[in-house]
C-alpha positions in Angstrom: -11.5 0.2 6.5 -14.7 -1.0 4.6 -12.4 -3.5 2.3 -8.7 -4.9 2.1 -6.8 -3.8 -0.4 -4.7 -6.4 -2.5 -2.8 -7.1 -5.2 -3.7 -10.0 -7.1 -1.7 -11.4 -9.8 -3.6 -11.6 -13.0 -0.7 -12.3 -15.2 -1.9 -15.3 -17.3 -5.0 -15.8 -15.7 -8.3 -15.9 -17.5 -10.7 -12.7 -16.5 -14.0 -12.3 -17.7 -15.3 -8.8 -18.8 -18.2 -8.4 -20.2 -18.7 -5.1 -21.3 -20.5 -2.5 -23.7 -18.7 0.6 -25.3 -16.1 2.5 -24.1 -16.6 1.4 -20.1 -16.4 -2.3 -21.3 -13.1 -1.5 -23.7 -11.6 0.6 -20.8 -12.0 -2.7 -18.5 -10.4 -4.6 -21.3 -7.4 -2.7 -21.6 -6.8 -2.7 -17.9 -7.0 -6.6 -17.6 -4.7 -6.9 -20.4 -2.5 -4.3 -18.9 -2.5 -6.4 -15.3 -1.2 -9.3 -18.0 -4.3 -11.5 -17.7 -6.2 -13.0 -20.7 -9.3 -11.0 -21.3 -12.4 -14.6 -22.5 -16.3 -14.6 -22.5 -18.8 -15.6 -19.8 -18.6 -19.0 -20.7 -14.5 -20.0 -19.9 -14.5 -22.6 -16.6 -11.3 -21.3 -15.2 -11.5 -17.2 -14.6 -12.5 -16.2 -10.8 -12.3 -12.9 -11.5 -15.3 -11.2 -14.0 -15.7 -7.4 -14.6 -19.0 -6.5 -15.6 -20.0 -2.9 -17.5 -23.1 -3.1 -19.2 -26.6 -1.1 -18.6 -27.9 -3.3 -16.8 -25.7 -5.4 -15.5 -27.7 -7.4 -12.4 -28.2 -10.7 -14.5 -24.9 -11.2 -16.0 -23.7 -10.2 -12.0 -25.9 -12.7 -10.4 -25.2 -15.5 -13.0 -21.7 -14.7 -12.5 -21.9 -14.5 -8.5 -23.7 -17.9 -8.7 -20.9 -19.8 -10.0 -18.3 -18.5 -7.3 -16.6 -15.5 -9.3 -15.7 -12.4 -7.4 -17.2 -9.9 -9.5 -16.5 -6.1 -10.6 -19.7 -3.9 -11.8 -18.9 -0.8 -13.5 -20.6 2.6 -11.5 -22.7 0.1 -9.2 -20.8 -0.3 -5.9 -23.8 -2.5 -4.7 -22.9 -4.9 -6.9 -19.3 -5.3 -6.2 -17.7 -7.5 -4.9 -14.4 -5.8 -5.3 -13.4 -2.3 -6.6 -10.8 -0.8 -8.7 -8.6 1.9 -7.4 -7.4 4.7 -9.2 -3.9 3.7 -9.9 -0.6 5.4 -10.4 2.8 3.6 -11.5 6.8 4.3 -11.4 7.9 1.1 -12.5 7.4 -2.1 -9.6 5.7 1.0 -7.4 2.0 0.7 -7.8 0.2 2.3 -5.4 -3.8 2.6 -5.2 -5.9 5.4 -4.2 -9.7 4.0 -3.5 -13.0 4.7 -1.9 -14.5 1.9 -1.8 -16.8 2.6 -5.0 -18.0 6.0 -3.0 -16.5 8.4 -5.4 -14.1 7.5 -8.0 -13.8 11.7 -9.0 -12.1 11.7 -5.1 -9.8 9.1 -6.0 -8.9 10.2 -9.4 -8.3 14.0 -8.1 -5.9 12.0 -5.2 -4.3 10.0 -7.3 -3.3 13.0 -9.7 -2.1 14.9 -6.7 0.3 12.0 -6.1 1.6 12.1 -9.3 3.4 15.3 -8.9 4.9 14.5 -6.2 6.6 10.8 -6.9 9.7 11.0 -9.1 9.9 8.9 -12.3 13.3 7.5 -10.7 11.0 6.0 -7.7 10.5 2.4 -9.6 14.6 2.3 -10.5 14.9 2.6 -6.8 12.2 0.0 -6.1 14.1 -2.5 -8.4 17.5 -1.6 -6.9 16.5 -2.4 -3.1 14.5 -5.8 -4.6 17.9 -6.6 -6.5 20.0 -5.8 -4.0 18.1 -8.1 -1.0 21.4 -10.7 -0.8 23.8 -7.9 0.0 21.2 -6.9 2.3 20.8 -10.0 4.2 24.5 -10.2 4.3 25.1 -7.1 6.0 22.2 -7.0 8.4 21.5 -10.7 9.4 18.7 -10.0 12.0 15.7 -8.5 9.9 15.0 -6.0 12.5 18.3 -4.2 11.9 18.0 -4.4 8.5 14.4 -3.2 8.8 15.7 -0.7 10.5 18.7 0.7 8.1 16.2 0.7 5.3 13.8 2.6 7.1 16.2 5.2 8.0 17.8 5.7 4.4 13.9 6.2 3.6 13.1 8.7 5.3 13.0 12.2 4.9 16.3 13.8 4.5 17.5 10.2 4.3 20.2 9.2 1.8 17.5 7.5 -0.2 14.8 9.5 0.3 11.7 8.2 -2.4 10.6 11.8 -3.0 14.2 12.9 -4.5 14.8 12.5 -7.6 18.2 11.3 -7.6 17.6 8.9 -4.8 18.3 6.1 -6.9 21.5 7.1 -8.6 22.7 7.0 -4.3 21.8 3.6 -4.1 25.0 1.7 -4.9 27.2 4.0 -2.8 24.7 3.4 0.3 25.3 -0.3 -0.3 28.9 0.3 0.1 29.0 2.4 3.3 25.2 1.7 5.1 25.4 1.6 8.5 23.3 0.3 11.9 20.4 2.4 12.5 20.3 4.1 15.8 18.0 3.1 18.1 15.6 5.4 19.0 12.4 5.3 22.0 9.8 8.6 21.0 7.1 9.7 23.3 4.1 11.1 21.7 1.7 13.0 23.9 -1.6 13.2 22.0 -3.6 16.6 21.8 -6.8 14.9 20.3 -8.1 11.4 19.1 -7.7 12.9 15.9 -4.6 11.4 14.2 -3.7 14.5 11.5 -3.0 16.3 14.6 0.1 14.4 14.6 3.3 16.1 13.6 4.6 15.0 10.2 7.5 14.0 12.2 5.2 12.2 15.2 3.5 10.4 12.1 7.4 8.9 10.7 8.0 7.5 14.0 4.9 6.2 15.2 4.8 4.5 11.2 7.9 3.2 11.8 8.6 1.7 15.4 9.4 -1.6 16.0 7.2 -1.1 19.6 4.6 1.1 21.3 3.9 1.7 24.6 0.4 2.5 25.3 -0.7 4.6 28.5 -4.3 4.3 29.0 -6.9 3.8 26.6 -5.6 5.1 23.6 -8.0 6.0 20.1 -8.1 3.5 17.3 -7.8 5.7 14.2 -4.4 7.0 16.2 -2.8 3.0 16.2 -4.2 2.5 12.9 -1.3 4.5 12.1 1.0 2.6 13.8 2.8 -0.3 11.8 0.8 -3.3 12.0 3.6 -5.4 13.2 4.5 -3.4 16.3 4.2 -4.8 19.4 1.6 -3.0 21.4 3.3 -2.9 25.0 2.1 -1.3 28.5 4.4 0.6 30.9 6.9 -1.8 32.3 7.1 -3.8 30.0 10.5 -5.2 28.8 11.3 -3.0 26.0 12.7 -5.0 22.8 15.3 -4.2 20.5 14.7 -1.1 18.1 12.9 2.1 18.0 9.9 2.3 20.3 7.4 5.1 20.7 5.6 6.0 23.8 1.8 7.0 23.3 -0.1 9.1 26.2 -2.9 11.3 26.3 -1.9 15.7 27.4 
């Protein structure tokens, strides 16, 4: 990755916006939509700034000298952070970014995703958030709880997030939810390209609690695994939960 995606809480925070024309107004609308208060350059409380000017160099330099993180419209080389193309479904916010390389591409990808995600996705997220206490009571162990939720949210699962009525099924699932089965899968790599993984293999890898690595594995494939999944060598003790063994063909 060329940058680390973060969701920064801005509600009630002061954010400097220096802008001209529609570009400046767009930044103001975005900042206010996130709950922040737009202020001028002299504000001493602000920690973020957006600059949308024809000649932004001097303003960006002044703000950076004060320790602010600065975004400069259409000038990625001057940016400390970039703004992704955003898709919102209530509490679910998906950010598609290219690090400033191509805003048009990020927008095109976001528009394709818009057609895939149902409007009910936000309601499903809110329902799962409200059910945290019930989920902890049902599965005291965090691993068991994660596996049960993963199974319900998987493709074809009772809470499949791409199905429009999944939020309506949440209550029934909470009343009768069962433990997710522990699974062990093996993936034989056909190449170093992660796009050669089947959808099922990618799902196994993305939800596994542990990954057994038989030999050196390409980093591009390993990034498809959960960041907190244990990396094991053959013969290591296997933890409870789902395990994927990776080997070359």
